[in-house]
MARZASE-304165 format. One record per residue (C-alpha): x, y, z; residue in one letter. Coordinates in nm, 2 decimals, decimal comma. Example, Ala and Ser with C-alpha at 12.3 -4.5 7.8 and 13.67 -1.06 7.14 Angstrom:
<gubas>
((1,23 -0,45 0,78) "a");
((1,37 -0,11 0,71) "s");
</gubas>
This chain:
<gubas>
((2,66 2,37 3,43) "m");
((2,87 2,69 3,46) "e");
((2,79 2,98 3,22) "q");
((3,01 2,98 2,91) "m");
((3,10 3,34 2,83) "n");
((3,29 3,26 2,51) "f");
((3,38 3,47 2,20) "a");
((3,31 3,19 1,95) "a");
((2,97 3,05 1,89) "k");
((2,91 2,76 2,11) "i");
((2,65 2,48 2,11) "s");
((2,60 2,24 2,40) "l");
((2,40 1,92 2,36) "k");
((2,35 1,64 2,60) "v");
((2,43 1,30 2,46) "f");
((2,39 1,01 2,70) "k");
((2,64 1,09 2,97) "t");
((2,85 1,34 2,78) "s");
((2,83 1,70 2,67) "y");
((2,93 1,80 2,31) "i");
((3,12 2,12 2,27) "y");
((3,18 2,27 1,93) "t");
((3,30 2,60 1,78) "s");
((3,23 2,73 1,43) "c");
((3,58 2,87 1,36) "n");
((3,71 2,69 1,05) "p");
((4,06 2,83 1,09) "k");
((4,13 2,67 1,42) "t");
((3,92 2,36 1,38) "h");
((3,80 2,40 1,74) "f");
((3,57 2,13 1,86) "s");
((3,58 1,85 2,11) "g");
((3,40 1,61 2,33) "l");
((3,34 1,71 2,70) "i");
((3,29 1,37 2,86) "d");
((3,16 1,34 3,21) "t");
((3,38 1,03 3,26) "q");
((3,73 1,10 3,39) "y");
((4,03 0,91 3,51) "v");
((4,34 1,11 3,62) "m");
((4,61 1,10 3,87) "a");
((4,49 1,17 4,23) "d");
((4,71 1,48 4,25) "s");
((4,51 1,65 3,97) "v");
((4,17 1,81 4,04) "y");
((3,91 1,64 3,83) "k");
((3,63 1,86 3,72) "s");
((3,32 1,70 3,59) "k");
((3,23 1,99 3,36) "n");
((3,42 2,28 3,21) "l");
((3,54 2,52 3,47) "t");
((3,58 2,89 3,42) "s");
((3,96 2,85 3,41) "e");
((3,93 2,58 3,15) "q");
((3,69 2,80 2,95) "l");
((3,92 3,09 2,97) "h");
((4,22 2,89 2,84) "f");
((4,01 2,76 2,55) "l");
((3,90 3,12 2,47) "k");
((4,26 3,24 2,46) "r");
((4,39 2,96 2,23) "i");
((4,09 3,02 2,01) "e");
((4,17 3,40 2,00) "e");
((4,53 3,33 1,91) "e");
((4,43 3,06 1,66) "e");
((4,66 2,81 1,82) "i");
((4,62 2,45 1,68) "l");
((4,90 2,28 1,88) "y");
((5,15 2,39 2,15) "f");
((5,41 2,30 2,40) "q");
((5,34 2,32 2,77) "l");
((5,67 2,50 2,82) "a");
((5,58 2,77 2,57) "e");
((5,21 2,82 2,57) "i");
((5,20 3,08 2,85) "e");
((5,44 3,30 2,65) "k");
((5,23 3,26 2,34) "e");
((4,92 3,36 2,53) "l");
((5,10 3,65 2,71) "h");
((4,96 3,53 3,05) "e");
((5,04 3,28 3,32) "s");
((4,84 3,02 3,50) "y");
((4,89 2,89 3,85) "t");
((4,74 2,55 3,76) "n");
((4,82 2,50 3,39) "l");
((4,89 2,13 3,42) "n");
((4,56 2,07 3,59) "e");
((4,38 2,27 3,31) "i");
((4,54 2,07 3,04) "l");
((4,49 1,73 3,20) "e");
((4,12 1,81 3,24) "n");
((4,09 1,92 2,88) "l");
((4,26 1,60 2,76) "v");
((4,02 1,39 2,98) "e");
((3,73 1,58 2,83) "k");
((3,85 1,51 2,47) "g");
((3,90 1,88 2,38) "i");
((4,28 1,84 2,36) "l");
((4,50 1,55 2,26) "i");
((4,83 1,48 2,43) "r");
((5,07 1,41 2,14) "l");
((5,35 1,33 2,38) "e");
((5,48 1,46 2,71) "k");
((5,44 1,83 2,71) "g");
((5,29 1,86 2,36) "k");
((4,92 1,90 2,28) "y");
((4,69 1,97 1,99) "c");
((4,32 2,05 1,95) "k");
((4,12 1,73 1,93) "a");
((4,00 1,77 1,57) "n");
((4,32 1,90 1,41) "f");
((4,44 1,60 1,21) "s");
((4,71 1,71 0,97) "d");
((4,97 1,43 1,03) "l");
((5,24 1,61 0,84) "n");
((5,21 1,92 1,05) "v");
((5,19 1,73 1,38) "l");
((5,48 1,49 1,29) "a");
((5,69 1,79 1,21) "s");
((5,59 1,96 1,53) "f");
((5,68 1,67 1,76) "i");
((6,01 1,62 1,58) "s");
((6,11 1,98 1,64) "n");
((6,12 2,07 1,27) "g");
((6,18 1,73 1,11) "g");
((6,12 1,69 0,74) "t");
((5,85 1,46 0,59) "i");
((6,03 1,22 0,36) "a");
((6,07 0,87 0,20) "y");
((5,74 0,69 0,12) "w");
((5,53 0,98 0,26) "s");
((5,71 1,22 0,02) "a");
((5,68 0,98 -0,27) "l");
((5,30 0,99 -0,22) "h");
((5,30 1,36 -0,18) "f");
((5,47 1,40 -0,52) "h");
((5,23 1,16 -0,69) "n");
((5,51 0,91 -0,76) "l");
((5,32 0,62 -0,60) "t");
((4,95 0,53 -0,58) "d");
((5,00 0,33 -0,26) "r");
((4,91 0,53 0,05) "f");
((5,16 0,47 0,33) "p");
((5,01 0,39 0,67) "n");
((5,31 0,54 0,83) "t");
((5,43 0,90 0,82) "t");
((5,81 0,91 0,77) "f");
((6,01 1,20 0,92) "v");
((6,38 1,27 0,87) "k");
((6,55 1,40 1,18) "t");
((6,91 1,48 1,28) "n");
((6,86 1,32 1,62) "y");
((6,73 0,98 1,74) "r");
((6,37 0,97 1,85) "k");
((6,14 0,68 1,92) "r");
((5,85 0,61 1,68) "n");
((5,51 0,71 1,81) "t");
((5,14 0,70 1,73) "n");
((4,92 1,00 1,66) "i");
((4,55 0,98 1,58) "l");
((4,58 0,61 1,51) "g");
((4,87 0,65 1,26) "s");
((5,23 0,55 1,31) "t");
((5,50 0,82 1,29) "i");
((5,84 0,68 1,21) "q");
((6,15 0,90 1,27) "f");
((6,45 0,82 1,06) "v");
((6,78 0,95 1,19) "y");
((7,01 1,09 0,92) "t");
((7,33 1,28 0,93) "k");
((7,30 1,66 0,91) "r");
((7,45 1,67 0,56) "e");
((7,15 1,46 0,44) "k");
((6,90 1,72 0,56) "r");
((6,88 1,89 0,22) "i");
((6,63 1,94 -0,05) "g");
((6,34 2,05 0,17) "a");
((6,05 2,26 0,05) "i");
((5,80 2,43 0,28) "h");
((5,43 2,38 0,26) "m");
((5,15 2,57 0,42) "g");
((5,16 2,88 0,64) "y");
((5,16 2,96 1,01) "g");
((5,07 2,66 1,22) "q");
((4,97 2,47 0,91) "n");
((5,33 2,48 0,78) "a");
((5,57 2,18 0,75) "y");
((5,88 2,08 0,55) "a");
((5,89 1,80 0,30) "i");
((6,16 1,68 0,07) "t");
((6,15 1,79 -0,29) "n");
((6,12 1,53 -0,57) "m");
((6,50 1,49 -0,62) "e");
((6,58 1,46 -0,25) "a");
((6,29 1,22 -0,21) "t");
((6,42 0,98 -0,47) "l");
((6,78 1,00 -0,34) "v");
((6,65 0,93 0,02) "d");
((6,46 0,63 -0,10) "c");
((6,75 0,48 -0,30) "f");
((6,97 0,55 0,01) "d");
((6,72 0,38 0,25) "q");
((6,49 0,17 0,03) "p");
((6,33 0,00 0,33) "r");
((6,14 0,33 0,40) "y");
((6,02 0,36 0,04) "a");
((5,75 0,09 0,01) "g");
((5,88 -0,19 -0,21) "d");
((6,14 -0,20 -0,49) "w");
((5,88 -0,21 -0,77) "a");
((5,72 0,11 -0,63) "d");
((6,06 0,28 -0,62) "l");
((6,14 0,18 -0,98) "l");
((5,82 0,32 -1,11) "r");
((5,86 0,64 -0,90) "a");
((6,20 0,70 -1,06) "f");
((6,06 0,63 -1,40) "y");
((5,78 0,88 -1,35) "l");
((5,98 1,16 -1,18) "a");
((6,06 1,48 -1,37) "d");
((6,39 1,57 -1,20) "v");
((6,70 1,77 -1,29) "s");
((7,06 1,65 -1,33) "s");
((7,19 1,95 -1,13) "e");
((7,00 1,86 -0,81) "k");
((7,06 1,49 -0,85) "m");
((7,44 1,54 -0,88) "i");
((7,44 1,78 -0,58) "e");
((7,24 1,55 -0,35) "y");
((7,41 1,23 -0,44) "t");
((7,75 1,39 -0,38) "k");
((7,63 1,50 -0,03) "a");
((7,51 1,15 0,05) "y");
((7,85 0,99 -0,04) "q");
((7,67 0,66 -0,12) "n");
((7,84 0,50 -0,43) "q");
((7,58 0,22 -0,45) "s");
((7,28 0,46 -0,48) "l");
((7,47 0,66 -0,75) "i");
((7,53 0,35 -0,96) "k");
((7,18 0,22 -0,93) "r");
((7,02 0,56 -1,01) "m");
((7,27 0,62 -1,30) "g");
((7,20 0,28 -1,45) "y");
((6,82 0,32 -1,42) "l");
((6,83 0,67 -1,56) "a");
((7,02 0,54 -1,87) "e");
((6,78 0,24 -1,90) "l");
((6,48 0,47 -1,88) "f");
((6,63 0,71 -2,13) "n");
((6,57 1,00 -1,90) "k");
((6,70 1,28 -2,13) "k");
((6,71 1,54 -1,85) "k");
((6,94 1,32 -1,65) "l");
((7,22 1,26 -1,91) "m");
((7,46 1,49 -1,72) "d");
((7,38 1,29 -1,41) "f");
((7,44 0,96 -1,60) "v");
((7,78 1,09 -1,71) "d");
((7,86 1,19 -1,35) "y");
((7,74 0,85 -1,22) "a");
((7,97 0,66 -1,46) "k");
((8,27 0,82 -1,29) "t");
((8,16 0,68 -0,95) "q");
((8,13 0,31 -1,03) "t");
((8,44 0,20 -0,85) "g");
((8,56 -0,16 -0,88) "k");
((8,31 -0,35 -0,66) "r");
((8,00 -0,50 -0,81) "y");
((7,67 -0,45 -0,64) "i");
((7,32 -0,60 -0,68) "l");
((7,07 -0,38 -0,86) "l");
((6,79 -0,47 -0,62) "e");
((6,94 -0,45 -0,27) "p");
((6,86 -0,75 -0,05) "g");
((6,75 -0,95 -0,36) "g");
((6,90 -1,28 -0,47) "l");
((7,27 -1,29 -0,57) "d");
((7,21 -1,39 -0,94) "k");
((7,19 -1,24 -1,29) "g");
((7,42 -1,10 -1,55) "i");
((7,70 -0,85 -1,48) "f");
((7,70 -0,50 -1,64) "v");
((8,07 -0,41 -1,65) "k");
((8,03 -0,04 -1,72) "r");
((7,82 0,01 -1,42) "w");
((7,97 -0,26 -1,19) "k");
((7,61 -0,38 -1,13) "i");
((7,47 -0,73 -1,12) "r");
((7,12 -0,74 -1,26) "l");
((6,94 -0,97 -1,01) "n");
((6,63 -0,84 -1,18) "i");
((6,66 -0,83 -1,56) "d");
((6,58 -0,54 -1,78) "e");
((6,27 -0,70 -1,93) "n");
((6,13 -0,75 -1,58) "s");
((6,21 -0,39 -1,49) "i");
((6,02 -0,26 -1,80) "m");
((5,72 -0,49 -1,72) "q");
((5,71 -0,34 -1,37) "i");
((5,72 0,01 -1,51) "i");
((5,44 -0,06 -1,76) "e");
((5,22 -0,25 -1,51) "s");
((5,28 -0,03 -1,20) "g");
((5,36 -0,34 -0,99) "y");
</gubas>
């Protein structure tokens, strides 16, 4: 095997037919499997072990503390060019040191922050819906899907065995984001108010209706932001549902929002639970039909289901 002149501490161990390559740098999470098995396109040179060029590339991204990158930009980030960059990356993917997230986008094999990676491949999308409910401790149920709001259409994908679902929204709905982490560990996620408005706007991305009811009951939110965000969404149904529930839950901080919501009821009745059975009593002041009665709502809140 070629000599590994590398800045970080390195250990090499033979395990069956593979070499294990690790680095001790906790900031960059650098480690990976160098497998002697390889299957690549015939046009790409297949190296059985790490070459000097591959080692140099790894050294450089380690030095720059790069966790993920785009093919089109990595040479600029490293301040150097490569004549065979595609070949280097393909070999490092085959050896398990890098993971190809999608065409032209890569990350280190053991960097596993899905919020960061989902934001990266969506070009700055915002973590939202059920994922944000869980982040804000408004639901105990852990979503198997990471939901990302984007202002363009993008196919859902899979990263590290988890589904990433992209939800296209109009630009005016890209509001209420907060920023978490620093550097390459940074990502945007909706704040508590925007998360709830999103979920009432698109409840199919919020788990189930019982989860959403309990989340709204638990949330400590402000009238000012609720009014601002619901105005931007221009969705009368979500305003009526949230206004009715805020009044039912006696959320004192939301009394201004309740007063505002009462001015937005219109003339058409809607079902409280969207997609539920068309039954129940009519609440005239809210123009809502309670297809789930108030006693059942309070039981859901108390039980968590």
